Structure formats: structure tokens, C-alpha cells
C-alpha positions in Angstrom: -8.0 21.2 8.5 -9.2 19.4 5.3 -11.3 20.6 2.5 -12.6 18.5 -0.3 -13.7 18.8 -3.9 -15.4 16.0 -5.8 -16.7 15.8 -9.3 -17.5 13.2 -12.0 -15.7 13.8 -15.2 -17.0 12.4 -18.4 -14.1 11.9 -20.7 -13.9 11.0 -24.4 -15.3 7.4 -24.8 -12.7 4.7 -24.9 -12.7 2.9 -28.2 -15.4 0.3 -28.5 -18.8 -0.4 -29.9 -21.8 1.5 -29.2 -24.3 0.3 -26.6 -27.7 1.4 -25.2 -28.0 3.0 -21.9 -30.0 0.3 -20.2 -27.3 -2.5 -20.8 -25.0 -1.3 -17.9 -28.0 -2.0 -15.5 -28.7 -5.6 -16.4 -27.3 -8.5 -18.4 -29.5 -11.1 -19.9 -29.0 -14.9 -20.3 -31.5 -16.8 -22.3 -33.9 -13.9 -22.0 -33.9 -13.8 -18.3 -32.6 -10.7 -16.5 -29.7 -11.4 -14.1 -29.7 -9.1 -11.0 -26.1 -7.7 -10.5 -24.2 -5.6 -8.0 -25.0 -2.0 -7.1 -21.6 -0.4 -6.6 -21.7 2.7 -4.9 -19.1 5.5 -5.4 -18.3 7.4 -2.2 -15.8 10.3 -1.4 -14.5 11.7 1.7 -11.8 13.9 3.2 -10.3 14.0 6.6 -7.5 15.4 8.8 -5.8 14.2 11.9 -2.6 14.3 13.9 -1.1 11.4 11.7 -1.8 10.3 8.2 -3.3 7.2 9.6 -5.9 9.2 11.7 -6.5 11.4 8.7 -7.3 8.3 6.5 -9.7 7.1 9.3 -11.3 10.5 9.2 -11.7 10.3 5.5 -13.4 6.8 5.7 -15.8 8.1 8.2 -16.6 11.2 6.1 -17.3 8.8 3.2 -19.7 6.7 5.4 -17.5 3.5 5.6 -15.4 4.2 8.8 -16.6 1.2 10.7 -16.0 -1.6 8.4 -13.1 -3.9 7.8 -11.9 -3.1 4.2 -11.2 -5.9 1.8 -9.3 -4.3 -1.2 -10.2 -5.8 -4.6 -8.2 -5.9 -7.9 -10.5 -3.5 -9.7 -12.5 -5.8 -12.0 -16.3 -4.9 -12.2 -18.6 -8.1 -12.6 -21.2 -8.3 -15.4 -24.6 -6.7 -14.7 -23.2 -4.2 -12.2 -24.8 -0.8 -11.6 -22.4 2.1 -10.6 -23.9 5.3 -9.0 -22.8 8.0 -6.5 -24.1 7.8 -3.0 -23.7 10.2 0.0 -24.4 9.1 3.7 -23.3 6.0 5.8 -23.3 2.6 4.4 -25.7 0.2 6.0 -24.0 -2.7 8.0 -22.8 -3.9 11.4 -19.8 -2.5 13.1 -16.9 -4.6 12.0 -18.5 -6.1 8.8 -16.4 -6.7 5.8 -16.5 -4.3 2.9 -15.4 -5.4 -0.4 -14.2 -2.3 -2.2 -11.7 -0.7 -4.6 -10.2 2.6 -3.2 -7.8 5.5 -4.0 -6.4 7.6 -1.2 -4.0 10.4 -1.1 -2.2 12.3 1.6 -0.6 15.6 2.2 1.2 16.8 5.4 2.9 20.0 4.3 0.9 23.2 4.7 -0.3 24.6 1.4 0.0 21.0 -0.3 -3.1 19.4 -1.8 -3.8 15.6 -2.0 -5.7 14.4 -4.9 -7.2 10.8 -5.3 -9.3 9.5 -8.1 -11.1 6.5 -9.4 -11.9 5.9 -13.0 -14.0 3.2 -14.8 -15.2 1.8 -18.2 -17.9 -0.7 -18.9 -19.2 -2.8 -21.6 -22.5 -4.2 -23.0 -22.7 -6.7 -20.2 -22.4 -4.1 -17.4 -19.0 -5.5 -16.7 -15.8 -3.4 -16.6 -12.7 -2.1 -15.0 -11.7 0.2 -12.2 -8.3 2.0 -11.8 -7.2 4.1 -8.9 -4.6 6.8 -8.9 -3.3 9.6 -6.7 -1.2 12.7 -7.2 -0.6 16.4 -6.2 -3.0 17.8 -8.9 -6.4 17.0 -10.4 -4.8 17.1 -14.0 -2.1 14.5 -13.1 -4.7 12.1 -11.6 -7.0 12.3 -14.4 -4.2 11.9 -16.9 -2.9 8.7 -15.1 -6.5 7.4 -15.0 -7.0 7.9 -18.7 -3.8 6.4 -19.6 -4.1 3.2 -17.4 -7.6 2.6 -18.7 -6.4 3.1 -22.3 -3.8 0.4 -21.9 -6.1 -2.0 -20.1 -8.9 -1.6 -22.6 -6.7 -2.1 -25.5 -5.1 -5.2 -24.0 -8.7 -6.7 -23.8 -9.7 -6.0 -27.2 -10.9 -2.3 -26.9 -14.7 -3.2 -26.2 -15.1 -1.1 -23.1 -16.4 2.5 -23.3 -18.0 5.3 -21.4 -15.1 6.4 -19.4 -16.2 7.9 -16.0 -13.9 9.5 -13.4 -14.5 10.7 -9.9 -11.8 12.7 -8.0 -11.5 14.1 -4.5 -9.1 16.6 -2.8 -7.8 17.6 0.5 -5.7 20.6 1.4 -3.3 20.5 4.2 -3.6 23.6 6.5 -1.8 22.6 9.7 -2.2 18.9 10.0 -2.0 15.8 7.8 -5.0 15.3 5.4 -6.3 12.5 3.2 -8.5 12.4 0.2 -10.4 9.1 -0.4 -12.6 7.9 -3.4 -14.0 4.4 -2.8 -16.2 2.0 -4.8 -18.2 -0.2 -2.4 -19.1 -3.5 -4.0 -20.6 -5.5 -1.0 -20.8 -5.7 2.7 -20.8 -9.0 4.4 -20.5 -10.4 7.9 -18.0 -12.8 9.5 -20.6 -15.5 9.7 -19.1 -18.8 8.5 -22.3 -20.8 8.0 -21.9 -23.1 11.1 -25.0 -21.7 12.6 -28.3 -20.1 11.4 -27.6 -17.1 9.1 -28.7 -13.7 10.5 -31.2 -11.9 8.5 -29.9 -9.9 5.6 -30.2 -6.3 5.9 -30.9 -4.2 2.8 -28.8 -1.1 2.5 -30.2 2.3 1.1 -27.8 2.1 -1.9 -28.8 -1.5 -2.8 -25.8 -3.3 -1.1 -26.9 -6.4 1.0 -25.2 -7.7 4.1 -25.4 -11.3 3.0 -23.3 -13.8 4.8 -20.7 -15.5 2.8 -20.8 -19.3 2.2 -17.5 -19.5 4.3 -15.7 -16.9 6.4 -12.3 -15.9 5.3 -9.3 -17.0 7.2 -7.8 -14.5 9.7 -4.5 -12.8 9.1 -2.8 -10.9 6.3 -0.8 -13.9 4.5 -0.8 -17.5 3.7 0.1 -20.2 6.1 -1.9 -18.7 8.9 -1.6 -15.2 10.3 1.2 -12.8 10.2 1.2 -12.9 14.0 2.3 -16.7 13.9 4.9 -15.9 11.3 6.4 -13.0 13.3 6.5 -15.1 16.4 8.4 -17.8 14.7 10.9 -15.3 13.4 11.6 -13.8 16.6 11.8 -17.3 18.5 14.2 -18.7 15.9 16.4 -15.6 16.1 16.9 -16.5 19.7 17.7 -20.1 19.3 14.3 -21.9 19.0 14.9 -24.8 16.3 13.3 -24.2 12.9 10.1 -26.1 12.5 9.3 -26.3 16.2 5.4 -26.2 16.5 4.3 -22.8 17.8 1.5 -22.1 20.2 0.0 -18.8 20.2 -0.7 -16.8 23.5 -4.3 -18.2 23.9 -3.0 -21.7 23.7 -4.2 -22.7 20.2 -2.1 -23.9 17.2 -1.7 -21.5 14.4 -4.5 -21.3 11.8 -4.4 -23.6 8.7 -3.0 -22.4 5.5 -5.1 -20.3 3.1 -4.9 -19.2 -0.5 -1.8 -17.0 -1.2 -2.0 -13.5 -2.4 -1.5 -12.9 -6.0 2.1 -12.6 -7.2 3.7 -9.1 -8.0 3.4 -8.2 -11.6 6.6 -7.8 -13.5 8.6 -9.3 -10.7 11.9 -10.9 -11.4 11.7 -14.6 -12.1 12.1 -16.8 -9.1 14.8 -19.6 -8.9 12.7 -22.9 -8.5 15.4 -24.3 -6.4 15.5 -21.1 -4.2 13.7 -20.6 -0.9 11.2 -18.0 -2.1 8.2 -19.4 -4.0 6.3 -16.1 -4.5 6.2 -12.4 -3.5 3.2 -10.6 -2.7 2.6 -6.8 -1.9 0.6 -5.8 1.1 -0.4 -2.2 1.9 -1.4 -2.8 5.6 -0.2 -5.1 8.4 -2.2 -5.5 11.4 -1.4 -4.0 14.7 -0.4 -7.0 16.8 1.8 -8.4 14.0 3.5 -5.0 13.4 4.4 -5.0 17.0 6.1 -8.3 16.7 7.8 -7.2 13.5 9.2 -4.3 15.4 11.1 -6.8 17.8 12.8 -8.2 14.8 13.5 -4.8 13.3 15.4 -3.9 16.5 17.2 -7.1 16.6 18.3 -6.9 13.1 19.4 -3.1 13.0 19.8 -2.3 16.7 23.5 -2.0 16.6 23.2 1.0 14.4 22.2 3.0 17.6 26.0 2.9 18.5 27.6 2.8 15.1 25.9 6.0 13.6 25.7 9.4 15.1 22.5 10.2 13.2 19.5 8.2 14.5 18.9 5.2 12.2 16.1 3.3 13.8 12.4 4.2 13.6 10.9 4.5 17.0 8.1 1.9 17.7 5.4 4.4 17.1 7.0 5.4 13.7 7.4 1.7 12.8 3.9 0.9 13.6 2.6 4.0 11.4 4.7 2.5 8.6 3.2 -0.9 9.0 -0.4 0.5 9.0 0.2 3.3 6.3 -1.1 2.0 2.9 1.5 4.4 1.2 4.3 2.2 2.4 4.0 -1.1 0.4 5.3 -4.2 2.0 6.9 -6.8 -0.2 6.6 -10.2 1.4 8.6 -13.2 0.4 6.9 -16.6 1.0 8.5 -20.1 1.1 7.0 -23.5 0.1 5.4 -23.8 3.4 3.6 -20.5 3.0 5.5 -18.8 5.6 7.0 -15.2 5.3 10.7 -15.3 5.1 11.5 -11.8 3.9 9.9 -8.4 3.9 11.0 -5.0 2.2 9.3 -1.7 2.4 8.9 0.7 -0.5 7.3 4.2 0.2 5.2 5.4 -2.6 4.8 8.8 -1.1 8.1 10.6 0.3 5.8 12.5 2.6 5.7 9.5 4.8 9.4 10.1 5.6 9.8 12.9 8.2 13.5 13.2 7.5 13.2 13.6 3.8 12.2 16.8 2.1 9.3 16.3 -0.4 10.0 19.8 -1.7 13.5 18.7 -2.8 12.1 15.8 -4.9 9.4 18.1 -6.4 11.9 20.7 -7.4 14.3 18.2 -9.1 11.8 15.7 -10.6 8.6 17.7 -11.1 7.0 15.5 -13.7 7.5 12.2 -11.6 6.5 14.0 -8.3 3.2 15.3 -9.9 2.1 11.8 -11.0 3.2 10.1 -7.8 6.3 8.3 -9.1 8.8 9.1 -6.5 9.7 5.9 -4.5 11.8 5.5 -1.4 13.4 2.1 -0.5 13.2 1.3 3.2 14.3 -1.5 5.3 14.7 -5.2 4.4 14.2 -8.0 6.9 15.3 -11.6 6.2 14.4 -14.7 8.3 17.3 -15.8 10.3 17.3 -19.2 8.8 17.5 -17.9 5.2 20.1 -15.1 5.6 22.8 -15.4 2.9 20.3 -17.0 0.4 20.0 -13.9 -1.9 16.7 -12.9 -0.5 17.9 -9.5 0.3 18.8 -8.9 -3.3 15.5 -10.6 -4.7 13.5 -8.2 -2.4 15.2 -5.2 -3.5 15.1 -6.3 -7.3 11.3 -6.7 -7.0 10.6 -3.4 -5.4 12.8 -1.7 -7.9 10.9 -3.4 -10.6 7.9 -1.6 -9.6 9.8 1.8 -10.0 10.9 0.7 -13.5 7.4 -0.1 -14.6 6.2 3.3 -13.4 9.2 5.1 -15.0 9.8 6.6 -11.5 12.6 7.8 -9.4 14.1 5.4 -6.8 15.8 6.9 -3.8 17.3 5.7 -0.5 19.7 6.8 2.3 22.4 5.0 4.2 24.7 5.7 7.0 28.4 5.3 6.8 28.3 2.1 8.9 26.1 0.3 6.3 28.1 1.9 3.5 31.2 0.1 4.9 29.3 -3.2 4.9 28.8 -2.7 1.2 25.1 -2.3 1.3 25.2 0.9 -0.9 27.4 -0.8 -3.3 24.8 -3.7 -3.6 21.9 -1.4 -3.9 23.7 0.5 -6.7 24.5 -2.7 -8.6 20.9 -3.8 -8.3 19.6 -0.5 -9.7 22.0 -0.8 -12.6 21.1 -4.3 -13.4 17.2 -3.8 -13.2 17.2 -0.4 -14.9 20.5 0.3 -16.7 20.8 3.6 -14.7 23.5 4.4 -12.4 22.1 6.3 -9.3 24.3 9.1 -8.0 24.7 10.7 -4.5 22.3 13.6 -4.3 23.1 14.9 -0.8 25.5 14.2 2.1 25.3 15.2 5.7 28.5 15.2 7.9 28.4 14.9 11.8 31.3 16.6 13.8 32.3 16.0 17.4 35.1 16.8 19.7 35.8 16.3 23.2 36.6 19.9 24.6 38.8 19.6 27.8 41.6 21.7 29.3 41.9 25.3 29.5 41.9 27.7 26.4 44.8 27.7 24.0 47.2 30.4 24.7 47.6 32.9 21.8 50.1 35.5 21.2 49.2 39.1 22.0 48.4 41.1 19.0 50.9 43.6 18.0 50.5 47.1 19.6 
């Protein structure tokens, strides 16, 4: 069961020059008014058997459940108008929706998820969005105010009129999601090779106008993630590297497309090394995730017989992680725009069923309240590049995110991996990146014995 509470908060103005109320609606160039975007702010909450289905429910509640979301980097174009809108967003099932969004999850009874968007604008109507989540309204508002203050100061301090919208969802007996979304524009998949369909005006001013060219399919450069995953698996079983791949429908992989933006504050890359950039992706498509699972099992399958405690995720659990935006996927790309490494970093310990969120809340209450508890997951490296330092580079990059957020980094490991030196490597990397030496916070020991034969004879007690 989910409940929601949404409000707009008018905070103290961010430092900047005064402006008139009308300048946010239009910008002028040479005396002519320029028509800009109408950005609608939408909120929703939802519940489901899994966090993913709760997220889908929240999208439906916000009126955007049947769009393919394209997440933007939070910059507001000049001449934009921002207003709150309820009800379904107009468009065709499967259209692209360019948006900025904040989502928060809770799956423990009595816990509440809070998500929020904040924004500032200037005289042109342009501005900045930020998105944050946490376990209380106060922590979300505090993070939004701090982020926008830093971002505004870095740009000369000319933005003002800080606005904040928050949403919440309380967990009763099933996972819940709270969502705040800024909808920029709806567009179709039309690629311009045939007559354009008529534009459909939305009630909130957004227009489903076809783009000049359709975006390429897939989640990463160099074609789709599906192609990349197939190559990883094939090469792991002996297919020569560089062999042209043909997809199941008989077509060659898609052509390369522009790469995602690199990770901020990432460690410097060796120009002579195999990794040319690292990107962070919140979601991987379902078909690709299933192929990644094959590589995951091929890489870690031996732990099923080496560790008494279950170490491998089931396919269902793995797919849920790949589709869960709270689990960030750090992707390493080579010079041919192919993925050669992936590490996961959970930004919410509630995504880990074997970890107690209450433990971290008790020991690190301030970091927990602002959503700064991070959990290192698994790292996959392309078979052709193992031993090239990619494992260390991926972990360093993920750890830098934690350092930048002044957060807590945690992970777990079985004895088999400890004996391989993986924990020692992780501890060393944490020390190098942060200057802090992590400590063991808990340990679980498994006991077993073969009980055969009769009962051991014991002497009769003295009369």
C-alpha cells in the first residue's frame, strides 16, 4: 500500500539579480518573443510486489507510464515555462519522453521513501534542475538546497526563485516508490524517412513532434548492449575476438553512436590502456540483461561449490538489479566503443535482500538519512581484457562517487574470494581513493559435520 504527499516549497531566493515575473515565460531576441518549452512537473506514488513494479505503478500514477523515458542532465533551456500538471500526458504508447526525474523506494514496513526535484531560473527562463531522494522530507530538501547553491555559485550566482516539489510513499506491506518527474517533451520514433505524422498538442503544452532523426537503439555506444553481451559470451567460449557478429534476426549490429557522458570525478584514464571512457547507466534493457546473466554465471559460477552461503544471484534477482535505477552500472568502453567492463554500485541498501538497512541506519544515521550508503556489487571484465587492471579501475571509479558524496562504502565477500585476495585489493583501493581503512563490521560462520555411527558412550553418573 502506498500513500503520497506532494507539495511545492518556496525557499529563500538563491543569490542573484532581481527579475520580473514575466521573464520566465518568454525570452526575447531582437524584440521578437521566442516560444520555449512548457515543462510539466508531475508526481506519483506506487506499490508492487517488487521495487520495479512499484516504480511502474508510480509512473502510471504520474500519467507517464506508457512512455520510454529518456533521462536528461537537468539543464533547463531558455524561455521555458515550468508548471505543475495532473492527469495523463498526451502521446502514443511507446513514444519517447525526455525528462528529469527523482525516485525513491522503501520496502520495509513503516519506512517512508521521499523524492524531490528542485530548480532555479534566471532572466531568460533558463535554469537548473536537481534531483534527490532520502528517508525524510527534511533530508531531501536540504540536499536540493545545497546542490543548487553549489551549482548556482559555480555559474556566477545569477539564478534565483528556488522551487522544490517533493513526493513520498510509505511502505505498509509491499515495496513502494515515490516519484517526481519533470516532463520536457514527447516525441515519436519517426526517423524522417517517410511523411511525418501530424503533431498532437498535449493539454499541458507539450507537443509530440517527430525529431529530425531517430535515436539509435540500445543503451551504449558501438551498437546495442545486446550485441556487446553476445560478443562477450561468444569470446568466452572460444570465438576469436573481432569476429563479425550476426544477431538472431540475421542483421549486422547497429552502427556506432555518440558515447554517454563520462563519469564526473572519475580517476584519470591511462591513454595507453584499453579503457577510453567510463559511463554510468541506471537501467539495462531486459534482453541485454539476460545475456549479461550468462556471463555473470560463467564468471562466478564456481562459488556455488566453494561457498556454503549462496553467493550468486538468481536470474530473477540479477534481472531486477539490471533494471533497477537504484543500482548504478559503471560501464567501461574501449576505443572501438565496445563495453569491456561493468561494475555495480547500489545507491540504496534496500535493493540487497541479504543486507539489513536498519543496521546501516543505526550506525550511520546522517549518511543514511541523505541516501549516502553505497554497496559495491560485482564486477565483470571482458575475457580478452582480464589482467589489464580494469577491475581496479572500475572499483576506483565507483568509490570516487562515494568519496564525492562523503558517503559510506560497504561490501561483502565469501572466504573463497578472500583467499583469492579480492578483499585485500578492495581494502587497498579504498585506502588509495579515500585515505580511510575500512574495517570488518560483521561475520557469519557456517558449521557442518557428518553425523554417522551410534551415540557416543558416556559413563553413568555417580549414584
